[in-house]
C-alpha positions as MATLAB code, in Angstrom:
seq = 'MNPLPNTPHPLPTLDTERPRVDSNDILRGNTAIEIEHAGQRYLLRVTRENKLILTK';
ca = [
       0.204    0.678    0.704;
       1.254    3.230   -0.993;
       1.784    6.098    1.829;
       0.506    8.621    0.364;
      -2.513    9.100   -2.050;
      -2.015    8.822   -5.118;
       2.125    7.911   -5.420;
       3.132    5.220   -8.009;
       6.291    4.070   -5.624;
       6.565    3.465   -2.260;
       8.769    5.837   -0.142;
      11.975    4.901    0.796;
      12.263    4.740    4.370;
      15.988    3.550    4.842;
      18.955    5.311    4.040;
      20.228    2.085    2.858;
      17.040    2.110   -0.294;
      19.302    5.433   -2.261;
      22.110    5.276   -3.835;
      25.482    7.008   -2.084;
      28.428    9.043   -3.433;
      30.856    9.873   -1.388;
      31.674   13.635   -1.422;
      35.544   13.205   -2.641;
      34.383   11.169   -5.833;
      32.479   14.169   -6.630;
      35.879   16.927   -5.386;
      38.168   14.838   -7.000;
      40.591   17.549   -5.021;
      39.209   20.546   -5.591;
      36.589   22.897   -3.252;
      33.735   23.960   -6.224;
      32.931   22.051   -9.201;
      30.042   23.680  -11.216;
      26.765   20.955  -11.844;
      24.601   21.413  -14.842;
      21.282   20.108  -13.663;
      18.302   20.059  -16.165;
      20.223   22.949  -18.263;
      20.522   24.645  -14.863;
      24.660   25.588  -14.141;
      24.632   24.686   -9.655;
      28.140   25.569   -7.860;
      28.693   22.718   -5.021;
      31.132   24.221   -3.378;
      32.818   23.502    0.041;
      32.834   25.605    2.499;
      35.549   26.782    5.194;
      34.043   24.627    7.824;
      34.357   22.338    6.200;
      29.976   22.432    5.007;
      28.688   21.567    2.088;
      27.065   24.219   -0.618;
      24.573   23.931   -3.698;
      24.222   26.768   -4.776;
      22.055   28.420   -8.218;
];
């Protein structure tokens, strides 16, 4: 049974059901990268506090 009406698939309940990628595999030693998505460009960067920020 679906958890929400009109939802075609059940929502994931555990983190293990989602793919996981290590940030090092994406950044490859860089502190910032550009990501293209649906014709838009985004900036993913690492802050001085070692946190990730994604901006458009």
